[in-house]
N, C-alpha and C positions, 0 to 999 in steps of 0.2 A: 848440671849433674847428672845430665845422660852422657856427655862425654867420659866423663868418669867412668861410670859403668860400663861403657863400651870398650875404654882403654886396659880396665882390669880384666874383662873377660876374653879379650887378645893376649894380654899375658899369662894370665892363667892356661891360656889354650896353649899358647907355645913352649910351655914349659916341658911336657912329654918328650922322651926319647925317640921313641918306635912309634910310627903311625898305626894304626889298629889295622889289623889283617883283615880284610875282606873275603868272605869263602861264601860263594855261589852255593845255593841246596843243588845236590844231586836232580837229574831231567827226571819228569816221570815218566815211563814206561807204560803204556798200557798192558793190562793183563793178558789180553785176547794175542798178543805179539809175543808171549811168554810161554805160549800153548805148544806141543809137539804138533807136526804136519805128520798126518799118517801116508805111509808108503803103500805097499803091497801086504796086508794083512793075513793072505789065504795060504791056503795049503800049497807045499810045491808046485810048481806050473807039470803039466806032463805034456800036454798039446798045441798045436801051434797057438791056437786061439789064445790059450792060458796063460802062453807067454806073451803075448799082445796085450791083454789084461794086464798083467803085472809090470810089463814093462811102461805101459802108460800110466799105471798106478804111480810108479815109481819118480816117473817123469813129472807129473802132479805134485808128488809130496816135495820133490824138487824146488820145484816153482815157488812152492809156497815157502818153504822154508827162506827160499831166496830172497823173496819179495819180504818177508815177514825181517830178515837181517836188514836188509836196505832201508827197511821204516825205523830200524833201532839206528842205526847210524844215522839216520837224517835227526831225530829225536834227541840226541847227544851230544850232533854237531849244532843244533840250534838253526839249520838252515838249509835251504832246498839246495841239492847239487844238480848242476846242470850238465844233461847227461850229452855226450858226444855219439852221434847218430853217423 
């Protein structure tokens, strides 16, 4: 009797034309990676010191944004990337 049930299940399982398509769910990206990174938010720099502060703030903003883009890329790819140095 067991063989009969197993054979019937195999025959019924082989009747379909197409295999079911398996779709992976999209990766979950943390909300903190989707926030913007602040650059220089002050008024237009006038002195050399203000220009240096503005350049430093812009550099920090770019590094923050690039780090977030890299983290999102690793999350989407689902694996760690070996960096060449």
